[in-house]
Backbone as numpy.savetxt, mean C-alpha at the origin, in Angstrom:
# Nx Ny Nz CAx CAy CAz Cx Cy Cz
7.26 -9.06 11.28 6.43 -9.54 10.06 7.30 -10.24 9.53
7.20 -11.45 8.59 8.15 -11.73 7.62 7.39 -11.14 6.23
8.07 -11.07 5.35 7.51 -10.56 3.91 7.54 -11.72 3.00
6.26 -12.12 2.50 5.91 -13.56 1.89 5.27 -12.68 0.49
5.47 -13.16 -0.48 5.16 -13.27 -2.17 3.75 -14.13 -1.99
2.67 -13.48 -2.69 1.46 -14.12 -2.90 1.91 -15.21 -3.96
1.09 -16.34 -4.14 1.75 -17.57 -4.57 0.41 -17.92 -5.72
-0.82 -17.67 -5.30 -1.78 -18.16 -6.22 -2.50 -16.81 -6.81
-2.92 -17.30 -8.04 -3.79 -15.97 -8.60 -4.56 -15.32 -7.70
-4.84 -14.19 -7.55 -5.90 -13.44 -6.54 -5.60 -13.40 -5.42
-4.36 -14.26 -4.98 -3.87 -13.71 -3.67 -3.16 -12.49 -3.44
-3.17 -11.70 -2.26 -2.57 -10.40 -2.18 -1.68 -10.40 -1.10
-0.45 -9.54 -1.41 0.41 -9.43 -0.01 -0.17 -9.66 1.11
0.59 -9.88 2.31 -0.08 -9.60 3.64 0.02 -8.11 3.77
-1.42 -7.88 4.75 -1.60 -6.55 4.71 -0.11 -6.31 5.68
0.27 -4.45 5.62 1.05 -4.16 6.32 2.56 -4.31 6.08
2.67 -5.17 4.89 3.96 -5.36 4.03 4.47 -4.22 3.41
3.51 -3.37 2.68 3.83 -2.57 1.95 3.56 -2.71 0.69
3.47 -4.08 0.20 3.57 -4.30 -1.33 2.18 -4.14 -1.94
1.15 -4.15 -1.49 -0.48 -3.55 -1.64 -0.11 -2.30 -1.87
0.44 -1.37 -1.28 0.54 -0.05 -1.24 1.54 0.39 -2.62
2.29 -0.28 -2.82 3.00 0.22 -3.89 2.36 -0.48 -5.29
1.91 -1.69 -5.03 0.89 -2.11 -6.45 -0.09 -1.20 -6.72
-0.92 -0.55 -5.69 -1.87 0.45 -5.93 -1.21 1.99 -6.46
0.02 2.17 -5.91 0.92 3.21 -6.55 1.05 3.15 -7.98
1.54 1.83 -8.50 1.97 1.61 -9.84 0.73 1.77 -10.95
-0.43 0.93 -10.07 -1.58 1.15 -10.99 -1.93 2.43 -11.25
-1.97 3.44 -10.45 -2.65 5.02 -10.04 -1.41 5.79 -11.17
-0.18 5.42 -11.18 0.79 6.25 -11.98 0.84 5.90 -13.47
-0.12 4.80 -14.04 -0.40 4.90 -15.16 -1.26 5.77 -15.65
-2.36 6.32 -14.80 -3.14 7.60 -15.42 -2.26 8.49 -15.39
-2.26 9.38 -16.57 -1.54 10.50 -16.92 -1.67 11.77 -16.16
-2.91 11.87 -15.47 -3.22 13.09 -15.23 -2.71 13.29 -13.52
-2.42 12.20 -13.29 -2.02 12.18 -11.72 -0.54 12.28 -11.22
-0.29 13.33 -10.57 1.24 13.83 -10.47 1.77 13.43 -9.35
0.95 13.03 -8.31 1.66 12.02 -7.04 0.99 10.90 -6.85
1.14 9.86 -7.17 0.36 8.86 -7.23 0.57 8.10 -5.82
1.62 8.66 -4.97 1.67 8.15 -3.57 0.65 8.77 -2.48
0.17 9.99 -2.87 -0.18 10.73 -2.25 -1.92 10.38 -2.51
-2.46 9.79 -3.87 -3.34 9.51 -4.09 -3.97 7.96 -3.43
-2.62 7.24 -3.24 -2.86 5.86 -2.93 -3.20 5.79 -1.29
-2.47 6.85 -0.68 -2.49 7.11 0.67 -3.96 8.09 1.06
-4.40 8.41 0.32 -5.81 9.20 0.41 -6.45 7.96 0.27
-6.38 7.01 -0.65 -7.53 5.82 -0.59 -7.57 4.64 0.40
-6.33 4.45 1.11 -5.96 3.79 2.35 -6.69 4.43 3.32
-6.57 5.73 3.91 -7.07 6.27 4.82 -8.64 6.09 4.88
-9.21 6.53 3.48 -10.64 6.18 3.42 -11.08 4.54 3.57
-10.00 4.05 3.54 -10.52 2.51 3.21 -10.53 1.86 5.06
-9.22 2.11 5.67 -8.86 1.69 6.80 -9.13 2.41 8.14
-9.47 3.95 7.57 -9.41 5.21 8.71 -8.00 5.58 9.25
-8.17 6.83 9.76 -6.73 7.34 10.00 -5.89 6.77 11.24
-6.17 6.51 12.02 -5.54 5.60 12.69 -5.11 4.32 12.50
-5.49 3.47 11.67 -5.27 2.25 11.62 -4.32 2.10 9.87
-4.41 3.08 9.25 -3.61 3.42 8.12 -2.27 3.94 8.78
-2.19 4.71 9.78 -1.06 4.97 10.21 -0.27 4.07 10.88
-0.73 3.21 11.62 -0.29 1.92 12.12 0.49 1.16 10.94
-0.58 0.86 9.92 0.20 0.12 8.72 1.29 0.73 8.29
1.33 2.47 8.08 2.50 2.79 7.55 3.36 2.90 8.19
3.25 2.82 9.69 4.70 2.76 10.53 5.09 1.32 10.28
4.30 0.30 10.39 5.00 -0.80 9.91 5.86 -1.17 8.67
5.15 -0.34 7.61 5.40 -0.67 6.66 7.14 -0.08 5.96
7.07 1.32 6.93 8.20 1.84 7.39 9.39 1.13 8.26
8.80 0.74 9.04 9.50 -0.23 9.93 10.48 -1.58 9.12
9.37 -2.32 8.42 10.06 -3.49 7.72 10.73 -3.04 6.53
10.76 -1.59 6.16 11.33 -1.09 4.96 12.80 -1.07 5.40
13.37 -0.41 6.48 14.51 0.05 6.70 15.30 -1.04 7.60
């Protein structure tokens, strides 16, 4: 999967690139009560996409990052 940056306002990064997760994690990190923003972002992702699909996206993100 090629990494693309959003070009227009309101467009999001492609699913599976990891950019959406990083953006959500950064947004959550602004809350001073949250000690582990990555865990909260992962919880939200699992709730939205389900365990199986979220694990597949996470594997793609790890593969593309390395």
